PDB file of N, CA, C and O in Angstrom:
ATOM      1  N   ALA A   1      21.348 -11.626  -9.836  1.00  0.00           N
ATOM      2  CA  ALA A   1      20.115 -11.251 -10.488  1.00  0.00           C
ATOM      3  C   ALA A   1      20.234  -9.869 -11.149  1.00  0.00           C
ATOM      4  O   ALA A   1      19.659  -9.637 -12.213  1.00  0.00           O
ATOM      5  N   GLU A   2      20.972  -8.965 -10.524  1.00  0.00           N
ATOM      6  CA  GLU A   2      21.112  -7.623 -11.098  1.00  0.00           C
ATOM      7  C   GLU A   2      21.841  -7.649 -12.430  1.00  0.00           C
ATOM      8  O   GLU A   2      21.509  -6.874 -13.327  1.00  0.00           O
ATOM      9  N   ASP A   3      22.835  -8.530 -12.578  1.00  0.00           N
ATOM     10  CA  ASP A   3      23.559  -8.604 -13.853  1.00  0.00           C
ATOM     11  C   ASP A   3      22.663  -9.135 -14.969  1.00  0.00           C
ATOM     12  O   ASP A   3      22.740  -8.655 -16.100  1.00  0.00           O
ATOM     13  N   VAL A   4      21.813 -10.121 -14.670  1.00  0.00           N
ATOM     14  CA  VAL A   4      20.884 -10.657 -15.665  1.00  0.00           C
ATOM     15  C   VAL A   4      19.856  -9.588 -16.029  1.00  0.00           C
ATOM     16  O   VAL A   4      19.533  -9.416 -17.204  1.00  0.00           O
ATOM     17  N   SER A   5      19.345  -8.875 -15.037  1.00  0.00           N
ATOM     18  CA  SER A   5      18.394  -7.797 -15.286  1.00  0.00           C
ATOM     19  C   SER A   5      19.008  -6.740 -16.198  1.00  0.00           C
ATOM     20  O   SER A   5      18.363  -6.275 -17.138  1.00  0.00           O
ATOM     21  N   GLY A   6      20.247  -6.363 -15.921  1.00  0.00           N
ATOM     22  CA  GLY A   6      20.931  -5.371 -16.746  1.00  0.00           C
ATOM     23  C   GLY A   6      21.119  -5.835 -18.173  1.00  0.00           C
ATOM     24  O   GLY A   6      20.955  -5.051 -19.108  1.00  0.00           O
ATOM     25  N   ALA A   7      21.464  -7.112 -18.355  1.00  0.00           N
ATOM     26  CA  ALA A   7      21.652  -7.651 -19.703  1.00  0.00           C
ATOM     27  C   ALA A   7      20.351  -7.633 -20.489  1.00  0.00           C
ATOM     28  O   ALA A   7      20.343  -7.260 -21.662  1.00  0.00           O
ATOM     29  N   PHE A   8      19.247  -8.033 -19.855  1.00  0.00           N
ATOM     30  CA  PHE A   8      17.966  -8.069 -20.559  1.00  0.00           C
ATOM     31  C   PHE A   8      17.400  -6.676 -20.798  1.00  0.00           C
ATOM     32  O   PHE A   8      16.595  -6.495 -21.712  1.00  0.00           O
ATOM     33  N   ALA A   9      17.797  -5.692 -20.008  1.00  0.00           N
ATOM     34  CA  ALA A   9      17.358  -4.310 -20.222  1.00  0.00           C
ATOM     35  C   ALA A   9      18.227  -3.593 -21.258  1.00  0.00           C
ATOM     36  O   ALA A   9      17.887  -2.497 -21.702  1.00  0.00           O
ATOM     37  N   SER A  10      19.342  -4.209 -21.642  1.00  0.00           N
ATOM     38  CA  SER A  10      20.278  -3.574 -22.567  1.00  0.00           C
ATOM     39  C   SER A  10      19.798  -3.672 -24.014  1.00  0.00           C
ATOM     40  O   SER A  10      18.768  -4.282 -24.304  1.00  0.00           O
ATOM     41  N   LYS A  11      20.558  -3.065 -24.902  1.00  0.00           N
ATOM     42  CA  LYS A  11      20.247  -3.112 -26.326  1.00  0.00           C
ATOM     43  C   LYS A  11      20.998  -4.235 -27.039  1.00  0.00           C
ATOM     44  O   LYS A  11      21.108  -4.229 -28.265  1.00  0.00           O
ATOM     45  N   LEU A  12      21.516  -5.199 -26.273  1.00  0.00           N
ATOM     46  CA  LEU A  12      22.170  -6.359 -26.880  1.00  0.00           C
ATOM     47  C   LEU A  12      21.176  -7.105 -27.763  1.00  0.00           C
ATOM     48  O   LEU A  12      19.972  -7.061 -27.509  1.00  0.00           O
ATOM     49  N   PRO A  13      21.665  -7.790 -28.801  1.00  0.00           N
ATOM     50  CA  PRO A  13      20.765  -8.635 -29.595  1.00  0.00           C
ATOM     51  C   PRO A  13      20.147  -9.708 -28.691  1.00  0.00           C
ATOM     52  O   PRO A  13      20.776 -10.150 -27.729  1.00  0.00           O
ATOM     53  N   GLU A  14      18.929 -10.121 -28.998  1.00  0.00           N
ATOM     54  CA  GLU A  14      18.194 -11.057 -28.144  1.00  0.00           C
ATOM     55  C   GLU A  14      19.013 -12.296 -27.781  1.00  0.00           C
ATOM     56  O   GLU A  14      19.069 -12.659 -26.607  1.00  0.00           O
ATOM     57  N   GLN A  15      19.644 -12.951 -28.747  1.00  0.00           N
ATOM     58  CA  GLN A  15      20.403 -14.165 -28.468  1.00  0.00           C
ATOM     59  C   GLN A  15      21.565 -13.908 -27.506  1.00  0.00           C
ATOM     60  O   GLN A  15      21.888 -14.771 -26.690  1.00  0.00           O
ATOM     61  N   ALA A  16      22.193 -12.738 -27.590  1.00  0.00           N
ATOM     62  CA  ALA A  16      23.320 -12.405 -26.708  1.00  0.00           C
ATOM     63  C   ALA A  16      22.872 -12.273 -25.261  1.00  0.00           C
ATOM     64  O   ALA A  16      23.666 -12.511 -24.351  1.00  0.00           O
ATOM     65  N   LYS A  17      21.632 -11.904 -25.029  1.00  0.00           N
ATOM     66  CA  LYS A  17      21.127 -11.740 -23.666  1.00  0.00           C
ATOM     67  C   LYS A  17      21.062 -13.066 -22.918  1.00  0.00           C
ATOM     68  O   LYS A  17      21.134 -13.082 -21.689  1.00  0.00           O
ATOM     69  N   PHE A  18      20.927 -14.171 -23.634  1.00  0.00           N
ATOM     70  CA  PHE A  18      20.801 -15.479 -23.003  1.00  0.00           C
ATOM     71  C   PHE A  18      22.134 -16.182 -22.764  1.00  0.00           C
ATOM     72  O   PHE A  18      22.161 -17.231 -22.121  1.00  0.00           O
ATOM     73  N   VAL A  19      23.242 -15.632 -23.266  1.00  0.00           N
ATOM     74  CA  VAL A  19      24.553 -16.261 -23.102  1.00  0.00           C
ATOM     75  C   VAL A  19      24.910 -16.316 -21.616  1.00  0.00           C
ATOM     76  O   VAL A  19      24.946 -15.282 -20.948  1.00  0.00           O
ATOM     77  N   GLY A  20      25.173 -17.508 -21.101  1.00  0.00           N
ATOM     78  CA  GLY A  20      25.555 -17.701 -19.705  1.00  0.00           C
ATOM     79  C   GLY A  20      24.399 -17.641 -18.724  1.00  0.00           C
ATOM     80  O   GLY A  20      24.626 -17.662 -17.514  1.00  0.00           O
ATOM     81  N   VAL A  21      23.161 -17.567 -19.209  1.00  0.00           N
ATOM     82  CA  VAL A  21      21.992 -17.476 -18.335  1.00  0.00           C
ATOM     83  C   VAL A  21      21.329 -18.845 -18.239  1.00  0.00           C
ATOM     84  O   VAL A  21      21.107 -19.507 -19.253  1.00  0.00           O
ATOM     85  N   ASP A  22      21.014 -19.268 -17.008  1.00  0.00           N
ATOM     86  CA  ASP A  22      20.305 -20.526 -16.778  1.00  0.00           C
ATOM     87  C   ASP A  22      18.840 -20.335 -17.152  1.00  0.00           C
ATOM     88  O   ASP A  22      18.142 -19.520 -16.548  1.00  0.00           O
ATOM     89  N   TYR A  23      18.379 -21.077 -18.138  1.00  0.00           N
ATOM     90  CA  TYR A  23      16.970 -21.005 -18.526  1.00  0.00           C
ATOM     91  C   TYR A  23      16.547 -22.332 -19.143  1.00  0.00           C
ATOM     92  O   TYR A  23      17.377 -23.132 -19.574  1.00  0.00           O
ATOM     93  N   SER A  24      15.240 -22.544 -19.174  1.00  0.00           N
ATOM     94  CA  SER A  24      14.677 -23.709 -19.845  1.00  0.00           C
ATOM     95  C   SER A  24      13.508 -23.209 -20.687  1.00  0.00           C
ATOM     96  O   SER A  24      13.011 -22.100 -20.487  1.00  0.00           O
ATOM     97  N   LEU A  25      13.080 -24.042 -21.630  1.00  0.00           N
ATOM     98  CA  LEU A  25      11.942 -23.676 -22.467  1.00  0.00           C
ATOM     99  C   LEU A  25      10.686 -24.344 -21.939  1.00  0.00           C
ATOM    100  O   LEU A  25      10.675 -25.543 -21.661  1.00  0.00           O
ATOM    101  N   ARG A  26       9.636 -23.561 -21.804  1.00  0.00           N
ATOM    102  CA  ARG A  26       8.335 -24.066 -21.366  1.00  0.00           C
ATOM    103  C   ARG A  26       7.329 -23.631 -22.417  1.00  0.00           C
ATOM    104  O   ARG A  26       7.063 -22.439 -22.571  1.00  0.00           O
ATOM    105  N   GLU A  27       6.774 -24.586 -23.135  1.00  0.00           N
ATOM    106  CA  GLU A  27       5.837 -24.274 -24.221  1.00  0.00           C
ATOM    107  C   GLU A  27       6.452 -23.311 -25.232  1.00  0.00           C
ATOM    108  O   GLU A  27       5.764 -22.457 -25.791  1.00  0.00           O
ATOM    109  N   GLY A  28       7.781 -23.463 -25.460  1.00  0.00           N
ATOM    110  CA  GLY A  28       8.486 -22.637 -26.420  1.00  0.00           C
ATOM    111  C   GLY A  28       8.923 -21.280 -25.906  1.00  0.00           C
ATOM    112  O   GLY A  28       9.475 -20.481 -26.663  1.00  0.00           O
ATOM    113  N   VAL A  29       8.683 -21.002 -24.618  1.00  0.00           N
ATOM    114  CA  VAL A  29       9.013 -19.713 -24.016  1.00  0.00           C
ATOM    115  C   VAL A  29      10.168 -19.898 -23.042  1.00  0.00           C
ATOM    116  O   VAL A  29      10.121 -20.814 -22.221  1.00  0.00           O
ATOM    117  N   PRO A  30      11.218 -19.053 -23.101  1.00  0.00           N
ATOM    118  CA  PRO A  30      12.322 -19.191 -22.155  1.00  0.00           C
ATOM    119  C   PRO A  30      11.906 -18.750 -20.746  1.00  0.00           C
ATOM    120  O   PRO A  30      11.347 -17.668 -20.560  1.00  0.00           O
ATOM    121  N   ILE A  31      12.190 -19.611 -19.759  1.00  0.00           N
ATOM    122  CA  ILE A  31      11.913 -19.326 -18.348  1.00  0.00           C
ATOM    123  C   ILE A  31      13.253 -19.270 -17.635  1.00  0.00           C
ATOM    124  O   ILE A  31      13.990 -20.256 -17.624  1.00  0.00           O
ATOM    125  N   LEU A  32      13.580 -18.124 -17.037  1.00  0.00           N
ATOM    126  CA  LEU A  32      14.858 -17.966 -16.341  1.00  0.00           C
ATOM    127  C   LEU A  32      14.888 -18.841 -15.103  1.00  0.00           C
ATOM    128  O   LEU A  32      13.904 -18.914 -14.367  1.00  0.00           O
ATOM    129  N   GLY A  33      16.025 -19.512 -14.866  1.00  0.00           N
ATOM    130  CA  GLY A  33      16.164 -20.461 -13.778  1.00  0.00           C
ATOM    131  C   GLY A  33      15.927 -19.878 -12.402  1.00  0.00           C
ATOM    132  O   GLY A  33      15.384 -20.567 -11.539  1.00  0.00           O
ATOM    133  N   ASP A  34      16.309 -18.642 -12.165  1.00  0.00           N
ATOM    134  CA  ASP A  34      16.147 -18.029 -10.846  1.00  0.00           C
ATOM    135  C   ASP A  34      14.924 -17.137 -10.739  1.00  0.00           C
ATOM    136  O   ASP A  34      14.796 -16.387  -9.771  1.00  0.00           O
ATOM    137  N   ALA A  35      14.025 -17.201 -11.705  1.00  0.00           N
ATOM    138  CA  ALA A  35      12.836 -16.343 -11.671  1.00  0.00           C
ATOM    139  C   ALA A  35      11.947 -16.707 -10.489  1.00  0.00           C
ATOM    140  O   ALA A  35      11.713 -17.887 -10.229  1.00  0.00           O
ATOM    141  N   LEU A  36      11.448 -15.698  -9.769  1.00  0.00           N
ATOM    142  CA  LEU A  36      10.525 -15.950  -8.663  1.00  0.00           C
ATOM    143  C   LEU A  36       9.131 -16.280  -9.163  1.00  0.00           C
ATOM    144  O   LEU A  36       8.370 -16.961  -8.476  1.00  0.00           O
ATOM    145  N   ALA A  37       8.789 -15.805 -10.352  1.00  0.00           N
ATOM    146  CA  ALA A  37       7.488 -16.094 -10.950  1.00  0.00           C
ATOM    147  C   ALA A  37       7.622 -16.007 -12.461  1.00  0.00           C
ATOM    148  O   ALA A  37       8.484 -15.295 -12.976  1.00  0.00           O
ATOM    149  N   TRP A  38       6.764 -16.734 -13.167  1.00  0.00           N
ATOM    150  CA  TRP A  38       6.760 -16.664 -14.624  1.00  0.00           C
ATOM    151  C   TRP A  38       5.359 -16.968 -15.148  1.00  0.00           C
ATOM    152  O   TRP A  38       4.554 -17.629 -14.492  1.00  0.00           O
ATOM    153  N   LEU A  39       5.098 -16.466 -16.351  1.00  0.00           N
ATOM    154  CA  LEU A  39       3.846 -16.685 -17.060  1.00  0.00           C
ATOM    155  C   LEU A  39       4.143 -17.053 -18.506  1.00  0.00           C
ATOM    156  O   LEU A  39       5.082 -16.521 -19.099  1.00  0.00           O
ATOM    157  N   VAL A  40       3.362 -17.948 -19.074  1.00  0.00           N
ATOM    158  CA  VAL A  40       3.370 -18.204 -20.511  1.00  0.00           C
ATOM    159  C   VAL A  40       1.994 -17.773 -21.006  1.00  0.00           C
ATOM    160  O   VAL A  40       0.973 -18.260 -20.520  1.00  0.00           O
ATOM    161  N   CYS A  41       1.969 -16.861 -21.971  1.00  0.00           N
ATOM    162  CA  CYS A  41       0.701 -16.295 -22.452  1.00  0.00           C
ATOM    163  C   CYS A  41       0.579 -16.409 -23.962  1.00  0.00           C
ATOM    164  O   CYS A  41       1.576 -16.474 -24.682  1.00  0.00           O
ATOM    165  N   ASP A  42      -0.662 -16.432 -24.423  1.00  0.00           N
ATOM    166  CA  ASP A  42      -0.980 -16.242 -25.833  1.00  0.00           C
ATOM    167  C   ASP A  42      -1.267 -14.761 -25.998  1.00  0.00           C
ATOM    168  O   ASP A  42      -2.099 -14.209 -25.277  1.00  0.00           O
ATOM    169  N   VAL A  43      -0.586 -14.104 -26.944  1.00  0.00           N
ATOM    170  CA  VAL A  43      -0.821 -12.680 -27.177  1.00  0.00           C
ATOM    171  C   VAL A  43      -2.181 -12.504 -27.842  1.00  0.00           C
ATOM    172  O   VAL A  43      -2.460 -13.098 -28.883  1.00  0.00           O
ATOM    173  N   ARG A  44      -3.027 -11.672 -27.219  1.00  0.00           N
ATOM    174  CA  ARG A  44      -4.369 -11.402 -27.741  1.00  0.00           C
ATOM    175  C   ARG A  44      -4.439 -10.061 -28.463  1.00  0.00           C
ATOM    176  O   ARG A  44      -5.231  -9.893 -29.390  1.00  0.00           O
ATOM    177  N   ALA A  45      -3.597  -9.089 -28.031  1.00  0.00           N
ATOM    178  CA  ALA A  45      -3.616  -7.760 -28.654  1.00  0.00           C
ATOM    179  C   ALA A  45      -2.313  -7.045 -28.353  1.00  0.00           C
ATOM    180  O   ALA A  45      -1.691  -7.276 -27.315  1.00  0.00           O
ATOM    181  N   LEU A  46      -1.899  -6.168 -29.272  1.00  0.00           N
ATOM    182  CA  LEU A  46      -0.750  -5.285 -29.085  1.00  0.00           C
ATOM    183  C   LEU A  46      -1.268  -3.857 -29.202  1.00  0.00           C
ATOM    184  O   LEU A  46      -1.959  -3.510 -30.161  1.00  0.00           O
ATOM    185  N   THR A  47      -0.923  -3.027 -28.204  1.00  0.00           N
ATOM    186  CA  THR A  47      -1.429  -1.666 -28.134  1.00  0.00           C
ATOM    187  C   THR A  47      -0.276  -0.689 -27.961  1.00  0.00           C
ATOM    188  O   THR A  47       0.594  -0.928 -27.123  1.00  0.00           O
ATOM    189  N   PRO A  48      -0.235   0.403 -28.721  1.00  0.00           N
ATOM    190  CA  PRO A  48       0.812   1.402 -28.514  1.00  0.00           C
ATOM    191  C   PRO A  48       0.715   1.993 -27.108  1.00  0.00           C
ATOM    192  O   PRO A  48      -0.377   2.248 -26.600  1.00  0.00           O
ATOM    193  N   GLY A  49       1.869   2.204 -26.494  1.00  0.00           N
ATOM    194  CA  GLY A  49       1.918   2.792 -25.153  1.00  0.00           C
ATOM    195  C   GLY A  49       3.111   3.716 -25.032  1.00  0.00           C
ATOM    196  O   GLY A  49       4.095   3.366 -24.382  1.00  0.00           O
ATOM    197  N   GLY A  50       3.048   4.882 -25.640  1.00  0.00           N
ATOM    198  CA  GLY A  50       4.177   5.813 -25.597  1.00  0.00           C
ATOM    199  C   GLY A  50       5.324   5.256 -26.415  1.00  0.00           C
ATOM    200  O   GLY A  50       5.180   5.022 -27.615  1.00  0.00           O
ATOM    201  N   ASP A  51       6.483   5.039 -25.762  1.00  0.00           N
ATOM    202  CA  ASP A  51       7.644   4.499 -26.475  1.00  0.00           C
ATOM    203  C   ASP A  51       7.727   2.976 -26.344  1.00  0.00           C
ATOM    204  O   ASP A  51       8.766   2.389 -26.646  1.00  0.00           O
ATOM    205  N   HIS A  52       6.648   2.334 -25.899  1.00  0.00           N
ATOM    206  CA  HIS A  52       6.583   0.880 -25.752  1.00  0.00           C
ATOM    207  C   HIS A  52       5.365   0.351 -26.504  1.00  0.00           C
ATOM    208  O   HIS A  52       4.505   1.115 -26.942  1.00  0.00           O
ATOM    209  N   THR A  53       5.312  -0.960 -26.641  1.00  0.00           N
ATOM    210  CA  THR A  53       4.115  -1.637 -27.115  1.00  0.00           C
ATOM    211  C   THR A  53       3.617  -2.505 -25.966  1.00  0.00           C
ATOM    212  O   THR A  53       4.386  -3.283 -25.402  1.00  0.00           O
ATOM    213  N   ILE A  54       2.353  -2.380 -25.618  1.00  0.00           N
ATOM    214  CA  ILE A  54       1.761  -3.135 -24.515  1.00  0.00           C
ATOM    215  C   ILE A  54       1.112  -4.389 -25.092  1.00  0.00           C
ATOM    216  O   ILE A  54       0.286  -4.304 -26.001  1.00  0.00           O
ATOM    217  N   ALA A  55       1.486  -5.553 -24.561  1.00  0.00           N
ATOM    218  CA  ALA A  55       0.901  -6.818 -24.997  1.00  0.00           C
ATOM    219  C   ALA A  55      -0.164  -7.250 -24.000  1.00  0.00           C
ATOM    220  O   ALA A  55       0.073  -7.268 -22.792  1.00  0.00           O
ATOM    221  N   ILE A  56      -1.328  -7.596 -24.511  1.00  0.00           N
ATOM    222  CA  ILE A  56      -2.407  -8.150 -23.695  1.00  0.00           C
ATOM    223  C   ILE A  56      -2.409  -9.644 -23.971  1.00  0.00           C
ATOM    224  O   ILE A  56      -2.507 -10.064 -25.124  1.00  0.00           O
ATOM    225  N   GLY A  57      -2.299 -10.457 -22.911  1.00  0.00           N
ATOM    226  CA  GLY A  57      -2.179 -11.888 -23.112  1.00  0.00           C
ATOM    227  C   GLY A  57      -3.157 -12.703 -22.296  1.00  0.00           C
ATOM    228  O   GLY A  57      -3.662 -12.241 -21.272  1.00  0.00           O
ATOM    229  N   ALA A  58      -3.424 -13.911 -22.749  1.00  0.00           N
ATOM    230  CA  ALA A  58      -4.220 -14.898 -22.026  1.00  0.00           C
ATOM    231  C   ALA A  58      -3.244 -15.922 -21.458  1.00  0.00           C
ATOM    232  O   ALA A  58      -2.495 -16.542 -22.214  1.00  0.00           O
ATOM    233  N   VAL A  59      -3.240 -16.108 -20.151  1.00  0.00           N
ATOM    234  CA  VAL A  59      -2.288 -16.990 -19.478  1.00  0.00           C
ATOM    235  C   VAL A  59      -2.581 -18.445 -19.805  1.00  0.00           C
ATOM    236  O   VAL A  59      -3.715 -18.906 -19.680  1.00  0.00           O
ATOM    237  N   ARG A  60      -1.526 -19.175 -20.234  1.00  0.00           N
ATOM    238  CA  ARG A  60      -1.627 -20.620 -20.500  1.00  0.00           C
ATOM    239  C   ARG A  60      -1.056 -21.435 -19.353  1.00  0.00           C
ATOM    240  O   ARG A  60      -1.599 -22.484 -19.008  1.00  0.00           O
ATOM    241  N   SER A  61       0.045 -20.958 -18.754  1.00  0.00           N
ATOM    242  CA  SER A  61       0.635 -21.647 -17.603  1.00  0.00           C
ATOM    243  C   SER A  61       1.442 -20.639 -16.802  1.00  0.00           C
ATOM    244  O   SER A  61       1.834 -19.588 -17.309  1.00  0.00           O
ATOM    245  N   MET A  62       1.688 -20.987 -15.512  1.00  0.00           N
ATOM    246  CA  MET A  62       2.438 -20.094 -14.633  1.00  0.00           C
ATOM    247  C   MET A  62       2.929 -20.860 -13.418  1.00  0.00           C
ATOM    248  O   MET A  62       2.467 -21.964 -13.131  1.00  0.00           O
ATOM    249  N   ASP A  63       3.877 -20.254 -12.709  1.00  0.00           N
ATOM    250  CA  ASP A  63       4.379 -20.830 -11.461  1.00  0.00           C
ATOM    251  C   ASP A  63       5.086 -19.724 -10.687  1.00  0.00           C
ATOM    252  O   ASP A  63       5.354 -18.652 -11.229  1.00  0.00           O
ATOM    253  N   HIS A  64       5.383 -19.989  -9.430  1.00  0.00           N
ATOM    254  CA  HIS A  64       6.105 -19.023  -8.595  1.00  0.00           C
ATOM    255  C   HIS A  64       6.940 -19.767  -7.570  1.00  0.00           C
ATOM    256  O   HIS A  64       6.708 -20.944  -7.295  1.00  0.00           O
ATOM    257  N   GLY A  65       7.910 -19.069  -7.012  1.00  0.00           N
ATOM    258  CA  GLY A  65       8.780 -19.641  -5.998  1.00  0.00           C
ATOM    259  C   GLY A  65       8.853 -18.729  -4.786  1.00  0.00           C
ATOM    260  O   GLY A  65       8.006 -17.856  -4.597  1.00  0.00           O
ATOM    261  N   GLU A  66       9.867 -18.940  -3.975  1.00  0.00           N
ATOM    262  CA  GLU A  66      10.082 -18.150  -2.765  1.00  0.00           C
ATOM    263  C   GLU A  66      11.340 -17.318  -2.932  1.00  0.00           C
ATOM    264  O   GLU A  66      12.250 -17.706  -3.665  1.00  0.00           O
ATOM    265  N   GLY A  67      11.400 -16.175  -2.258  1.00  0.00           N
ATOM    266  CA  GLY A  67      12.597 -15.355  -2.290  1.00  0.00           C
ATOM    267  C   GLY A  67      12.266 -13.880  -2.315  1.00  0.00           C
ATOM    268  O   GLY A  67      11.101 -13.484  -2.350  1.00  0.00           O
ATOM    269  N   ALA A  68      13.311 -13.078  -2.296  1.00  0.00           N
ATOM    270  CA  ALA A  68      13.151 -11.625  -2.321  1.00  0.00           C
ATOM    271  C   ALA A  68      13.128 -11.147  -3.766  1.00  0.00           C
ATOM    272  O   ALA A  68      13.978 -11.547  -4.562  1.00  0.00           O
ATOM    273  N   PRO A  69      12.160 -10.292  -4.117  1.00  0.00           N
ATOM    274  CA  PRO A  69      12.081  -9.801  -5.495  1.00  0.00           C
ATOM    275  C   PRO A  69      13.174  -8.786  -5.804  1.00  0.00           C
ATOM    276  O   PRO A  69      13.693  -8.126  -4.903  1.00  0.00           O
ATOM    277  N   LEU A  70      13.513  -8.667  -7.066  1.00  0.00           N
ATOM    278  CA  LEU A  70      14.442  -7.650  -7.547  1.00  0.00           C
ATOM    279  C   LEU A  70      13.596  -6.447  -7.948  1.00  0.00           C
ATOM    280  O   LEU A  70      12.757  -6.545  -8.844  1.00  0.00           O
ATOM    281  N   VAL A  71      13.817  -5.304  -7.281  1.00  0.00           N
ATOM    282  CA  VAL A  71      12.983  -4.116  -7.499  1.00  0.00           C
ATOM    283  C   VAL A  71      13.851  -2.969  -8.004  1.00  0.00           C
ATOM    284  O   VAL A  71      14.839  -2.608  -7.364  1.00  0.00           O
ATOM    285  N   TRP A  72      13.485  -2.397  -9.146  1.00  0.00           N
ATOM    286  CA  TRP A  72      14.166  -1.219  -9.712  1.00  0.00           C
ATOM    287  C   TRP A  72      13.240  -0.029  -9.485  1.00  0.00           C
ATOM    288  O   TRP A  72      12.111  -0.016  -9.974  1.00  0.00           O
ATOM    289  N   PHE A  73      13.717   0.975  -8.740  1.00  0.00           N
ATOM    290  CA  PHE A  73      12.891   2.132  -8.407  1.00  0.00           C
ATOM    291  C   PHE A  73      13.775   3.362  -8.316  1.00  0.00           C
ATOM    292  O   PHE A  73      14.790   3.355  -7.619  1.00  0.00           O
ATOM    293  N   ARG A  74      13.391   4.419  -9.021  1.00  0.00           N
ATOM    294  CA  ARG A  74      14.119   5.679  -9.031  1.00  0.00           C
ATOM    295  C   ARG A  74      15.602   5.498  -9.375  1.00  0.00           C
ATOM    296  O   ARG A  74      16.482   6.083  -8.744  1.00  0.00           O
ATOM    297  N   GLY A  75      15.847   4.672 -10.393  1.00  0.00           N
ATOM    298  CA  GLY A  75      17.189   4.535 -10.928  1.00  0.00           C
ATOM    299  C   GLY A  75      18.143   3.620 -10.183  1.00  0.00           C
ATOM    300  O   GLY A  75      19.350   3.664 -10.420  1.00  0.00           O
ATOM    301  N   ALA A  76      17.618   2.783  -9.277  1.00  0.00           N
ATOM    302  CA  ALA A  76      18.492   1.862  -8.521  1.00  0.00           C
ATOM    303  C   ALA A  76      17.693   0.642  -8.066  1.00  0.00           C
ATOM    304  O   ALA A  76      16.466   0.686  -7.987  1.00  0.00           O
ATOM    305  N   TYR A  77      18.410  -0.452  -7.766  1.00  0.00           N
ATOM    306  CA  TYR A  77      17.779  -1.627  -7.164  1.00  0.00           C
ATOM    307  C   TYR A  77      17.574  -1.323  -5.691  1.00  0.00           C
ATOM    308  O   TYR A  77      18.461  -0.799  -5.017  1.00  0.00           O
ATOM    309  N   ARG A  78      16.365  -1.669  -5.195  1.00  0.00           N
ATOM    310  CA  ARG A  78      16.030  -1.335  -3.806  1.00  0.00           C
ATOM    311  C   ARG A  78      15.310  -2.507  -3.137  1.00  0.00           C
ATOM    312  O   ARG A  78      14.809  -3.417  -3.798  1.00  0.00           O
ATOM    313  N   SER A  79      15.277  -2.455  -1.821  1.00  0.00           N
ATOM    314  CA  SER A  79      14.538  -3.420  -1.017  1.00  0.00           C
ATOM    315  C   SER A  79      13.121  -2.913  -0.823  1.00  0.00           C
ATOM    316  O   SER A  79      12.896  -1.704  -0.751  1.00  0.00           O
ATOM    317  N   ILE A  80      12.169  -3.821  -0.740  1.00  0.00           N
ATOM    318  CA  ILE A  80      10.781  -3.430  -0.500  1.00  0.00           C
ATOM    319  C   ILE A  80      10.547  -3.137   0.984  1.00  0.00           C
ATOM    320  O   ILE A  80       9.688  -2.322   1.319  1.00  0.00           O
ATOM    321  N   SER A  81      11.286  -3.780   1.862  1.00  0.00           N
ATOM    322  CA  SER A  81      11.050  -3.631   3.317  1.00  0.00           C
ATOM    323  C   SER A  81      11.316  -2.249   3.839  1.00  0.00           C
ATOM    324  O   SER A  81      11.156  -1.999   5.034  1.00  0.00           O
TER     325      SER A  81
END
């Protein structure tokens, strides 16, 4: 999971981030195979947020699974426990 997280956080072109990653399309949105939770949303608004753009969405579908979450905190992956 850490390698996939690193790839998606990188500056690689979008298509390169999906190479070798297990995913399926749900309503046209890629859902990662090992994701503990996912949402498909309709974007309702885009708002500037410092060096990011914040998307406000209306949820169309979602699901979740079981497992330990991947947590990035203070520059490293950490356990919640």
